[in-house]
N, C-alpha and C positions, 0 to 999 in steps of 0.2 A: 600058772606060778599066781603069786598073791601079792599086790602091792598095798603102800598103808598109806596115809601120809603123812608127814613130819607134823603137822601145826597140828590136826586134828590131832594126834597122838602125844603132842609138849615132848617132841625129842628135835624140834628146828625152832628157834625164834624167827621171828617173821623182818627181815632189815629191808622189805621196801620205801622207800621215801615217797610222799608224794611229790605228784610231776609238775603240778601248779605252785604250792610255797618251798617245800623240800621238808619238811618234818613227817617226823618219823609215823607208815601208817601204823594202825592196830586194828588186827582183829574181830570184825563180827561176828563171827560163826561162815560157816557152810551156806554156798549159795541157796541149794536145798532149805535151809531153815525158810527161807525170804520165799519161797515161790511153791510150799508145799500144799498140800486140799485144804489145810484148816489154820493157814496161815493168816495171822492177825496182819500184816504188810500187805505195799502196795507186790506188784510183782518185780522180778528178781532181771527184768528186759526193765527196768529203768535205769541199771548205772551202766557208766559208762566203763569198756573193756579197754582201759589201762594199759597195761598189763599183759601182752598178749603172747606167753609163750605154749607154741605147738606140741605136745607131748603124747607121745601115746597112747599113758596113762596116767590120771593125776586128777584133785579135787580143784574145783572153784569156791572161792570165799569172797567174802565182801569185807575189804577194808574201808577202811573211813580215816579221813584224818582230823586229829581233835586240832590243827589250829583251826581250818578254812572250812570244816565239815563239808568235804565234798567225798564221796563214794564213789567206790570202785572194786570194778572183779577180778578178780587177784588168782592168775593158776598157777597151780602148787603143783609141782614131778610128782611124781609117788614115787614111793622107794622099793626096791622089792623086797619082802617081809623073808625074817630070817626061819 
């Protein structure tokens, strides 16, 4: 069975809020984009996991607060592909 990420495919908006200030978080891409072998950024392990959803399959995104500039790892539950 195949799964897809609703955020990566633009099928659902990000509705999570910052645990520190309550502002709506912005999607900054997948965690793999930041931790790839040719990544110009630091390790993805530097981000805290504030939104831990234990799903059998899913996608991890780096999200950032536009107000306090904190970054978090957000776990997105994958949808079954049609």
